[in-house]
C-alpha positions as CSV (number, residue, x, y, z in Angstrom):
1,X,124.6,111.8,-13.1
2,X,121.6,111.6,-11.3
3,X,122.2,110.1,-7.7
4,X,119.6,109.1,-5.0
5,X,121.4,108.3,-1.7
6,X,119.7,106.9,1.4
7,X,116.8,109.1,0.2
8,X,113.3,108.9,2.2
9,X,110.1,110.4,0.9
10,X,106.9,110.6,2.7
11,X,103.5,112.2,1.4
12,X,101.0,113.2,4.1
13,X,102.9,111.0,6.5
14,X,102.7,108.1,4.2
15,X,106.4,106.6,3.1
16,X,106.8,106.3,-0.5
17,X,110.4,105.8,-0.3
18,X,112.6,104.7,2.6
19,X,116.4,104.7,2.5
20,X,116.3,104.4,-1.4
21,X,119.7,104.8,-3.6
22,X,119.8,105.1,-7.4
23,X,122.1,106.3,-10.0
24,X,121.3,107.2,-13.7
25,X,124.3,107.9,-15.9
26,X,124.3,110.5,-18.6
27,X,122.7,109.3,-21.7
28,X,120.9,106.3,-20.0
29,X,117.3,105.5,-21.0
30,X,115.4,104.1,-17.9
31,X,112.0,102.8,-17.5
32,X,110.5,103.4,-14.3
33,X,107.9,100.8,-13.4
34,X,105.7,99.9,-10.6
35,X,102.1,99.6,-9.5
36,X,99.7,102.5,-9.4
37,X,100.1,104.4,-6.1
38,X,103.6,103.4,-5.5
39,X,105.1,106.8,-5.8
40,X,106.7,107.0,-9.3
41,X,105.2,110.3,-10.2
42,X,105.9,111.7,-6.8
43,X,109.7,110.7,-7.6
44,X,109.6,112.6,-10.9
45,X,108.2,115.7,-8.7
46,X,111.1,115.2,-6.3
47,X,113.7,115.3,-9.4
48,X,111.9,118.6,-10.7
49,X,112.5,120.3,-7.2
50,X,108.4,120.3,-6.6
51,X,108.9,118.1,-3.3
52,X,111.7,117.6,-0.9
53,X,113.1,114.6,0.7
54,X,112.5,114.1,4.3
55,X,115.9,112.3,4.5
56,X,119.0,111.7,2.5
57,X,119.9,113.6,-0.8
58,X,119.2,114.0,-4.7
59,X,122.3,115.2,-6.4
60,X,122.2,116.4,-10.2
61,X,124.8,118.0,-12.4
62,X,124.4,121.7,-12.1
63,X,124.0,122.6,-15.6
64,X,121.5,120.1,-16.5
65,X,118.0,121.2,-18.1
66,X,115.3,119.2,-16.8
67,X,112.1,118.8,-18.9
68,X,108.8,117.3,-18.5
69,X,105.4,117.7,-19.9
70,X,103.5,120.3,-18.4
71,X,100.2,119.1,-16.6
72,X,98.3,122.1,-17.9
73,X,97.8,122.1,-21.6
74,X,98.7,125.1,-23.4
75,X,95.8,127.2,-24.8
76,X,95.1,130.8,-26.4
77,X,95.7,132.3,-29.6
78,X,99.0,130.8,-30.3
79,X,99.4,128.1,-32.7
80,X,100.9,124.9,-32.0
81,X,104.1,125.8,-34.0
82,X,104.5,128.8,-32.1
83,X,104.1,127.2,-28.8
84,X,106.6,124.5,-29.5
85,X,109.2,127.1,-30.9
86,X,108.7,129.2,-27.6
87,X,110.0,126.0,-25.8
88,X,113.7,126.8,-26.6
89,X,113.9,129.6,-24.1
90,X,117.5,130.6,-25.3
91,X,116.5,130.8,-29.0
92,X,113.3,132.9,-27.9
93,X,115.2,135.1,-25.7
94,X,117.9,135.8,-28.6
95,X,115.1,136.5,-31.1
96,X,113.4,138.7,-28.6
97,X,116.6,140.7,-27.8
98,X,117.3,141.0,-31.8
99,X,114.0,142.4,-32.2
100,X,114.8,145.2,-29.7
101,X,117.6,146.4,-32.1
102,X,120.7,146.3,-29.7
103,X,124.0,147.7,-30.6
104,X,126.0,146.3,-33.5
105,X,128.6,144.2,-31.7
106,X,125.8,142.4,-29.6
107,X,123.8,141.9,-32.9
108,X,126.9,139.9,-34.4
109,X,127.3,138.1,-30.9
110,X,123.4,137.1,-31.3
111,X,123.7,136.1,-34.7
112,X,126.6,133.9,-34.0
113,X,125.0,131.9,-31.1
114,X,121.7,131.8,-33.2
115,X,123.6,129.9,-35.6
116,X,125.5,127.9,-33.1
117,X,122.0,126.4,-31.8
118,X,120.6,126.0,-35.3
119,X,117.8,128.6,-35.0
120,X,117.0,128.9,-38.8
121,X,116.5,125.0,-38.7
122,X,114.2,125.1,-35.7
123,X,110.7,125.8,-37.6
124,X,111.4,122.8,-39.6
125,X,112.4,120.4,-36.7
126,X,109.4,121.7,-34.5
127,X,107.0,121.0,-37.7
128,X,108.4,117.3,-37.8
129,X,107.7,116.7,-34.4
130,X,104.1,118.0,-34.6
131,X,103.7,116.2,-37.7
132,X,104.9,112.8,-36.1
133,X,102.3,113.5,-33.3
134,X,99.3,114.0,-35.8
135,X,99.2,117.6,-36.6
136,X,99.4,118.3,-40.3
137,X,100.2,121.5,-41.9
138,X,96.7,123.3,-41.7
139,X,96.5,122.2,-37.8
140,X,99.9,123.6,-37.0
141,X,98.7,127.1,-38.1
142,X,95.3,127.1,-36.3
143,X,95.0,128.7,-32.7
144,X,95.3,126.3,-29.7
145,X,92.1,127.3,-28.3
146,X,90.4,125.5,-31.2
147,X,91.9,122.1,-30.1
148,X,90.6,119.8,-27.3
149,X,92.3,119.1,-24.0
150,X,94.0,115.8,-25.6
151,X,95.3,117.6,-28.8
152,X,96.8,120.4,-26.4
153,X,98.5,118.0,-24.5
154,X,100.2,116.8,-27.6
155,X,101.4,120.2,-28.4
156,X,102.8,120.3,-24.5
157,X,104.6,117.0,-25.1
158,X,106.0,118.4,-28.6
159,X,107.2,121.4,-26.8
160,X,109.2,119.1,-24.3
161,X,110.7,116.9,-27.1
162,X,111.6,120.3,-28.9
163,X,113.6,121.8,-26.4
164,X,115.8,118.3,-25.7
165,X,116.6,118.6,-22.1
166,X,119.6,116.9,-20.8
167,X,117.4,114.8,-18.7
168,X,113.7,114.4,-20.1
169,X,111.1,113.0,-17.8
170,X,108.0,111.4,-19.4
171,X,105.1,110.2,-17.3
172,X,102.7,107.9,-19.5
173,X,103.4,110.1,-22.8
174,X,101.2,107.8,-25.0
175,X,97.9,108.3,-22.8
176,X,96.8,111.4,-25.1
177,X,98.1,109.5,-28.3
178,X,96.5,107.2,-31.1
179,X,98.7,104.0,-32.2
180,X,100.3,106.2,-35.0
181,X,101.6,108.9,-33.0
182,X,102.7,106.4,-30.5
183,X,104.6,104.5,-32.9
184,X,106.4,107.7,-34.0
185,X,107.4,108.5,-30.4
186,X,108.7,105.1,-29.8
187,X,110.9,105.6,-32.7
188,X,111.7,109.2,-31.9
189,X,112.7,108.3,-28.2
190,X,114.7,105.4,-29.3
191,X,117.1,108.1,-31.3
192,X,116.8,110.7,-28.1
193,X,120.5,111.7,-27.6
194,X,120.4,112.7,-23.9
195,X,119.1,110.9,-20.6
196,X,115.6,109.8,-20.5
197,X,113.3,108.5,-17.6
198,X,110.1,107.0,-18.6
199,X,107.1,106.2,-16.7
200,X,104.9,103.9,-18.8
201,X,102.7,100.7,-18.4
202,X,103.1,100.1,-22.2
203,X,105.0,96.8,-22.6
204,X,106.1,97.4,-26.2
205,X,107.2,100.9,-25.3
206,X,109.3,99.6,-22.2
207,X,110.8,96.9,-24.3
208,X,111.7,99.1,-27.4
209,X,113.3,102.0,-25.6
210,X,114.9,101.6,-22.0
211,X,118.5,99.9,-21.7
212,X,117.7,99.9,-18.0
213,X,114.5,99.3,-15.8
214,X,114.2,100.6,-12.3
215,X,111.4,99.0,-10.0
216,X,109.7,100.9,-7.4
217,X,108.4,98.3,-4.6
218,X,107.9,98.2,-0.9
219,X,109.5,101.9,-1.0
220,X,112.6,100.7,-2.6
221,X,114.1,101.2,-6.0
222,X,116.1,98.3,-7.6
223,X,117.7,98.6,-11.2
224,X,117.8,95.8,-13.8
225,X,119.8,95.9,-16.9
226,X,118.0,95.4,-19.9
227,X,114.3,96.2,-21.1
228,X,111.0,95.2,-19.4
229,X,110.9,91.7,-20.6
230,X,114.5,91.0,-19.3
231,X,113.4,92.7,-16.0
232,X,110.3,90.6,-15.8
233,X,111.9,87.2,-16.4
234,X,114.8,88.3,-13.9
235,X,112.4,89.2,-11.3
236,X,110.5,86.2,-11.5
237,X,113.4,84.1,-11.1
238,X,114.6,85.9,-8.3
239,X,111.3,85.4,-6.7
240,X,111.3,81.8,-7.3
241,X,114.8,81.4,-5.7
242,X,113.9,83.4,-2.9
243,X,110.8,81.3,-2.2
244,X,113.0,78.1,-2.6
245,X,115.5,79.6,-0.1
246,X,112.9,80.5,2.6
247,X,111.0,77.0,2.2
248,X,114.4,75.4,2.6
249,X,115.4,77.5,5.9
250,X,111.9,77.3,7.4
251,X,112.2,73.7,6.9
252,X,115.5,73.4,8.7
253,X,114.4,75.7,11.2
254,X,111.2,73.4,11.7
255,X,113.2,70.4,12.0
256,X,115.9,72.1,14.7
257,X,112.9,73.3,16.8
258,X,111.2,69.6,16.9
259,X,114.6,68.4,18.5
260,X,114.5,71.3,20.8
261,X,111.2,70.9,21.8
262,X,111.5,67.1,22.1
263,X,114.8,67.1,24.2
264,X,115.2,70.4,26.0
265,X,114.4,69.0,29.2
266,X,116.2,65.7,28.9
267,X,119.6,65.7,30.6
268,X,121.2,63.3,28.3
269,X,120.3,65.5,25.1
270,X,120.4,68.9,27.1
271,X,123.7,70.1,25.4
272,X,122.5,69.1,22.0
273,X,119.3,70.9,22.4
274,X,121.3,73.9,23.6
275,X,123.5,73.8,20.5
276,X,120.6,73.8,18.3
277,X,119.0,76.6,20.2
278,X,122.1,78.7,19.5
279,X,122.0,77.3,15.7
280,X,118.3,78.8,15.5
281,X,119.6,82.0,17.0
282,X,122.1,82.5,14.5
283,X,120.1,81.3,11.6
284,X,117.9,84.3,11.2
285,X,115.0,84.6,8.6
286,X,114.3,85.3,5.0
287,X,111.5,87.5,4.4
288,X,108.9,86.5,1.8
289,X,109.0,88.3,-1.4
290,X,105.8,90.7,-1.7
291,X,102.8,89.3,-2.8
292,X,102.2,89.3,-6.8
293,X,99.0,91.3,-7.4
294,X,95.9,89.3,-7.8
295,X,94.1,91.5,-10.5
296,X,91.1,90.0,-12.2
297,X,88.6,91.5,-14.7
298,X,85.6,89.5,-15.5
299,X,83.0,90.7,-18.0
300,X,79.8,88.5,-17.5
301,X,78.9,86.0,-20.2
302,X,75.7,87.1,-22.0
303,X,73.2,85.1,-23.8
304,X,74.2,85.4,-27.7
305,X,72.1,86.0,-30.6
306,X,72.7,84.4,-34.0
307,X,75.0,86.1,-36.4
308,X,75.3,88.5,-37.8
309,X,75.0,91.2,-34.9
310,X,75.4,94.2,-37.0
311,X,75.4,94.8,-40.9
312,X,76.0,97.9,-42.9
313,X,75.2,98.3,-46.4
314,X,76.5,101.4,-48.7
315,X,76.1,103.2,-45.4
316,X,77.6,106.7,-44.3
317,X,77.7,108.5,-41.1
318,X,78.8,111.9,-39.9
319,X,77.5,115.0,-38.1
320,X,75.0,117.7,-39.3
321,X,75.0,117.3,-43.1
322,X,78.9,116.4,-43.1
323,X,79.7,112.7,-43.7
324,X,83.0,111.4,-41.8
325,X,83.0,107.9,-43.4
326,X,81.1,106.8,-46.3
327,X,80.6,103.5,-48.5
328,X,80.5,101.2,-45.5
329,X,80.1,97.5,-46.1
330,X,80.6,95.9,-42.8
331,X,79.6,92.8,-40.9
332,X,79.8,91.9,-37.1
333,X,79.6,88.3,-35.9
334,X,79.2,87.1,-32.2
335,X,83.1,85.5,-32.4
336,X,84.5,88.8,-33.9
337,X,87.5,90.6,-32.3
338,X,88.4,93.7,-34.5
339,X,90.8,96.4,-33.9
340,X,90.4,99.7,-35.6
341,X,93.3,101.4,-37.0
342,X,93.9,104.9,-38.2
343,X,95.2,108.2,-36.9
344,X,93.0,110.4,-34.7
345,X,90.6,112.6,-36.8
346,X,90.0,109.9,-39.5
347,X,86.7,108.6,-37.7
348,X,87.4,105.7,-35.6
349,X,85.3,107.0,-32.9
350,X,82.5,108.1,-35.2
351,X,82.6,104.3,-36.5
352,X,82.5,103.2,-32.8
353,X,79.4,105.4,-31.8
354,X,77.6,104.1,-35.2
355,X,78.0,100.3,-34.1
356,X,77.0,101.2,-30.5
357,X,73.8,103.0,-31.4
358,X,74.9,106.5,-30.5
359,X,74.8,107.7,-34.1
360,X,72.5,106.6,-36.9
361,X,73.4,106.5,-40.6
362,X,73.0,109.2,-42.9
363,X,72.6,107.2,-45.8
364,X,72.3,103.3,-46.5
365,X,71.2,100.7,-44.3
366,X,72.1,99.3,-40.7
367,X,70.7,96.4,-39.1
368,X,71.2,95.0,-35.7
369,X,69.9,92.0,-34.2
370,X,66.8,92.5,-32.1
371,X,67.6,93.6,-28.6
372,X,71.3,93.7,-29.5
373,X,73.2,94.9,-25.8
374,X,76.3,96.8,-26.5
375,X,78.7,98.0,-23.9
376,X,80.3,101.3,-24.8
377,X,83.7,102.5,-22.9
378,X,84.9,105.8,-24.4
379,X,88.3,106.9,-23.4
380,X,86.8,110.3,-21.7
381,X,84.2,108.3,-20.0
382,X,86.3,108.4,-16.7
383,X,85.9,112.6,-16.5
384,X,82.2,112.5,-16.7
385,X,81.9,110.3,-13.4
386,X,80.0,112.1,-10.5
387,X,83.0,113.1,-8.2
388,X,81.1,113.1,-5.0
389,X,79.5,109.7,-5.5
390,X,81.1,106.4,-4.4
391,X,81.7,103.6,-7.1
392,X,78.9,101.7,-5.6
393,X,76.3,104.6,-6.1
394,X,77.3,104.9,-9.6
395,X,76.4,101.3,-10.3
396,X,73.1,101.9,-8.0
397,X,72.0,104.7,-10.2
398,X,72.1,102.4,-13.5
399,X,70.4,99.6,-11.6
400,X,68.3,101.3,-8.6
401,X,66.4,98.1,-8.0
402,X,69.3,95.6,-8.0
403,X,70.7,94.3,-4.5
404,X,74.0,96.1,-3.3
405,X,75.7,92.8,-2.6
406,X,75.7,91.8,-6.3
407,X,76.9,95.3,-7.4
408,X,79.5,94.8,-4.9
409,X,80.4,91.5,-6.4
410,X,80.6,93.2,-9.8
411,X,82.9,95.9,-8.6
412,X,84.9,93.1,-7.0
413,X,85.5,91.5,-10.3
414,X,87.1,94.6,-11.6
415,X,89.4,94.9,-8.8
416,X,87.3,97.5,-6.7
417,X,87.3,95.6,-3.3
418,X,84.8,96.5,-0.3
419,X,86.8,99.7,0.7
420,X,87.1,100.9,-2.6
421,X,83.6,100.5,-3.5
422,X,82.7,103.1,-0.9
423,X,85.1,105.7,-2.1
424,X,84.3,108.6,-3.7
425,X,85.3,108.9,-7.3
426,X,87.3,111.9,-6.7
427,X,89.6,109.9,-4.6
428,X,90.0,107.1,-6.6
429,X,93.2,106.7,-8.9
430,X,92.9,106.9,-12.6
431,X,93.2,103.3,-12.7
432,X,90.6,102.9,-10.3
433,X,88.3,105.1,-12.4
434,X,88.9,103.3,-15.5
435,X,88.0,99.9,-13.6
436,X,84.6,101.6,-12.4
437,X,83.8,102.5,-15.9
438,X,84.4,98.9,-17.2
439,X,82.3,97.6,-14.4
440,X,79.5,100.1,-15.3
441,X,79.8,98.7,-19.1
442,X,79.6,95.2,-17.8
443,X,76.4,95.9,-15.7
444,X,73.8,95.0,-18.9
445,X,75.7,91.9,-19.8
446,X,76.5,93.4,-23.2
447,X,76.7,91.1,-26.4
448,X,79.2,93.7,-28.0
449,X,81.9,95.4,-26.1
450,X,83.0,98.7,-28.0
451,X,86.3,99.7,-26.0
452,X,87.8,103.1,-26.9
453,X,91.3,103.4,-25.0
454,X,90.3,101.0,-22.3
455,X,94.0,100.6,-21.0
456,X,94.9,104.4,-20.3
457,X,95.7,104.8,-16.7
458,X,95.8,100.9,-15.9
459,X,99.1,99.4,-14.8
460,X,100.9,96.5,-16.4
461,X,99.0,93.9,-14.1
462,X,95.7,95.3,-14.9
463,X,96.3,95.5,-18.5
464,X,97.1,91.7,-18.5
465,X,94.0,91.3,-16.4
466,X,91.8,93.1,-19.1
467,X,93.4,91.1,-21.9
468,X,92.4,87.9,-20.3
469,X,88.9,89.2,-19.4
470,X,88.4,90.2,-23.3
471,X,89.9,87.0,-24.3
472,X,87.4,85.0,-22.1
473,X,84.3,87.1,-23.1
474,X,82.1,85.1,-25.4
475,X,80.5,88.0,-27.2
476,X,82.0,90.4,-30.1
477,X,84.6,93.2,-29.3
478,X,85.7,96.1,-31.4
479,X,88.7,97.9,-29.9
480,X,90.6,101.1,-30.2
481,X,94.0,101.2,-28.4
482,X,97.3,102.6,-29.0
483,X,98.6,99.6,-26.7
484,X,100.1,97.4,-29.1
485,X,100.6,94.5,-26.6
486,X,96.7,94.7,-26.1
487,X,95.6,94.7,-29.7
488,X,98.2,91.8,-30.7
489,X,96.7,89.3,-27.9
490,X,93.1,90.3,-28.3
491,X,92.4,91.3,-32.0
492,X,91.9,88.5,-34.6
493,X,91.3,91.3,-37.5
494,X,92.4,94.9,-38.3
495,X,89.8,97.4,-39.9
496,X,91.8,100.4,-41.4
497,X,89.8,103.8,-41.2
498,X,91.2,106.3,-43.5
499,X,90.3,108.7,-46.1
500,X,86.6,108.4,-45.4
501,X,86.3,104.7,-45.8
502,X,86.8,101.5,-43.6
503,X,88.5,98.5,-45.2
504,X,89.8,95.3,-44.0
505,X,93.8,95.3,-43.4
506,X,95.3,92.4,-44.6
507,X,98.6,92.7,-42.7
508,X,99.2,92.3,-39.0
509,X,100.1,95.0,-36.5
510,X,103.9,94.5,-37.1
511,X,103.3,95.2,-41.0
512,X,101.2,98.3,-40.1
513,X,103.7,99.8,-38.0
514,X,106.7,99.2,-40.7
515,X,104.4,100.9,-43.1
516,X,104.0,104.0,-41.0
517,X,107.5,104.2,-39.9
518,X,108.8,103.9,-43.5
519,X,106.1,106.5,-44.6
520,X,107.2,108.8,-41.8
521,X,111.1,108.4,-42.8
522,X,110.1,109.3,-46.4
523,X,108.4,112.3,-45.6
524,X,111.2,113.3,-43.3
525,X,113.6,112.9,-46.2
526,X,111.6,115.0,-48.5
527,X,111.1,117.8,-46.1
528,X,114.9,117.7,-46.0
529,X,115.3,118.4,-49.5
530,X,115.4,114.9,-51.0
531,X,112.0,114.7,-52.7
532,X,110.9,111.3,-54.2
533,X,111.1,111.3,-57.9
534,X,109.3,109.3,-60.6
535,X,111.4,106.7,-62.4
536,X,110.7,104.0,-65.1
537,X,110.3,100.3,-64.5
538,X,114.1,99.5,-65.3
539,X,115.7,102.2,-63.5
540,X,113.3,101.4,-60.5
541,X,114.6,97.8,-60.6
542,X,118.1,99.0,-60.7
543,X,117.6,101.4,-57.9
544,X,115.7,98.9,-55.6
545,X,118.0,96.1,-56.1
546,X,121.1,97.3,-53.9
547,X,118.5,99.2,-51.4
548,X,116.8,95.6,-50.8
549,X,120.1,94.0,-50.4
550,X,121.1,96.4,-47.9
551,X,118.0,96.0,-46.1
552,X,118.3,92.1,-46.1
553,X,122.1,92.7,-44.8
554,X,120.9,95.0,-41.9
555,X,118.0,92.5,-40.9
556,X,120.8,89.8,-40.6
557,X,123.1,92.4,-38.6
558,X,120.3,93.2,-36.4
559,X,119.4,89.5,-35.6
560,X,123.2,88.9,-34.8
561,X,123.4,91.9,-32.6
562,X,120.2,90.9,-30.8
563,X,121.7,87.4,-30.2
564,X,124.9,89.1,-28.7
565,X,122.5,91.2,-26.5
566,X,120.6,88.1,-25.2
567,X,123.8,86.3,-24.5
568,X,125.2,89.1,-22.5
569,X,121.8,89.7,-20.6
570,X,121.7,86.2,-19.7
571,X,125.2,86.3,-18.2
572,X,124.4,89.5,-16.2
573,X,121.0,87.7,-14.9
574,X,122.9,84.7,-13.6
575,X,123.8,84.9,-9.9
576,X,127.0,82.4,-10.8
577,X,128.3,85.6,-12.9
578,X,128.7,87.7,-9.7
579,X,130.7,84.8,-7.8
580,X,133.1,84.3,-10.5
581,X,136.1,86.2,-12.0
582,X,133.7,87.9,-14.8
583,X,134.5,91.8,-15.2
584,X,130.7,93.0,-14.6
585,X,131.5,96.7,-15.9
586,X,133.0,95.3,-19.3
587,X,130.0,93.2,-19.7
588,X,127.5,96.0,-19.2
589,X,129.8,98.3,-21.4
590,X,129.9,95.4,-24.1
591,X,126.1,95.5,-23.8
592,X,125.5,98.9,-24.0
593,X,127.8,99.1,-27.1
594,X,125.6,96.5,-28.8
595,X,122.2,98.3,-27.7
596,X,123.7,101.3,-29.4
597,X,124.6,99.4,-32.6
598,X,121.4,98.0,-32.8
599,X,119.8,101.4,-32.5
600,X,121.9,102.5,-35.5
601,X,121.2,99.6,-37.7
602,X,117.7,99.9,-37.0
603,X,117.8,103.6,-37.9
604,X,119.6,102.9,-41.2
605,X,117.0,100.4,-41.9
606,X,114.3,102.9,-41.6
607,X,116.2,105.2,-43.9
608,X,116.6,102.8,-46.6
609,X,112.7,101.6,-46.4
610,X,112.1,105.2,-46.9
611,X,114.2,105.2,-49.7
612,X,112.8,102.0,-51.3
613,X,109.1,103.8,-50.9
614,X,110.3,106.9,-52.3
615,X,111.4,105.0,-55.5
616,X,108.6,102.6,-55.7
């Protein structure tokens, strides 16, 4: 059990935690949430032993192995597969010792221990994790030095997952992933057999994985049972109740104070006035809830040219003499909201550069509306900021003749208020740097927005503000994002970038997710020695019938379990439950049992879908 008791933590004199308490039981999956800058990452550093509490204590089981993703991406001549295998320190130490030709009796002990920890299966396990994170077989054998920082951070994540620590700490693990790898990671973490604490601003991830949410706010840690949506609903209900109670108490105090003020010095009412003064003294006060963040993003409304904005006819694009995408027949209109699907390396960013004018077609034709203004946000754009320049200076460099007041107003529309406008980029948080880059994109009043992972480093409130800003923007939008919540609420159409081509994807994001997970499950089964085999039509129908029935039965079972979970969570969220005779511990135990049953049913559903794909 991880236990924080009366813990206070200060960084550079600023308190992040004050007399905070928390308990996390073995096997729990916890989502740690809170606005940027509240101290979530510092709490991780505290658990890792990199920081020490100013007061109170933090207790961990002595035998727990704690794992987190290294901040420095691995490099050098090692391959991704070798780097991941090296993360199992015991296995590596045993192999090294065996290589030194120890005594015969020690060899026997080494071989027995290697067998116990499944050392022979380790390379296949490491390869599966790397494959899930986007590394094909060829990439797994290339030197790490040949990969970009983002890909090497994926290797660091794979190594942490492979080591399977007793306590896994993940801080925004999807920031370096595409949608496909993020979906795989979500499925993997749902099955993670040990304790997990996850910092994330991805609502889908926080709804899918944790069975408990811990909210860091006002230097306190408050735990909520259930996923993020449950936490959000309970917290809003509690805020409304607190505001009503405060309003009622304030009205009562005002009424009593009015009586005291009127009759304190009137002899016939003096006794009653004194009685009410004592009542006022005993009433106390109710502190108002912390204010809700008021985050607003706004892209200026441009004048729009007539359609189409861009057309591509039999075009190809690439680098040098090598095409990345070909046979492009596409059209963009002013009201389009398009999200690009496809794994990293398939050409999504190349297409974005072509549409933005950063690349020209190698073949075919591309036509743009005359004077088309394009706003382009690249996921690594924050790294190119001038670290010694303020946010305001970045905008002044782009528009040197514009009045500072207008530029400050634009920064304000992206959440960078007066003080932050004068702050150097090196002192801005990751989320604030993203806001600055979005403000720079908005400066030219673009008619087409191309956004490549715009939600990285943004907290949940800022992501919701971005969604609203995109939906209010009257121009066209092309979006690349691993954030399903963002895509689902802003995109009307999906384009799949795959195998050197771009085609319209007819399904929705959920059907795409189902296809990816079923394909991954099928590949996993084939890697385990259950290869897909070709069958005739009659035999195929005979094989598929029971599988499809099993899928329907599981879907019905999952719906029933989800309804049971919702019923229990409503009871746990109801204040009346805690005033009655209900056994809270039994309710929580029953809820956790249902959550585990749902996970098992979903895993079996994926297995059967993989079998269906293999047969089909």
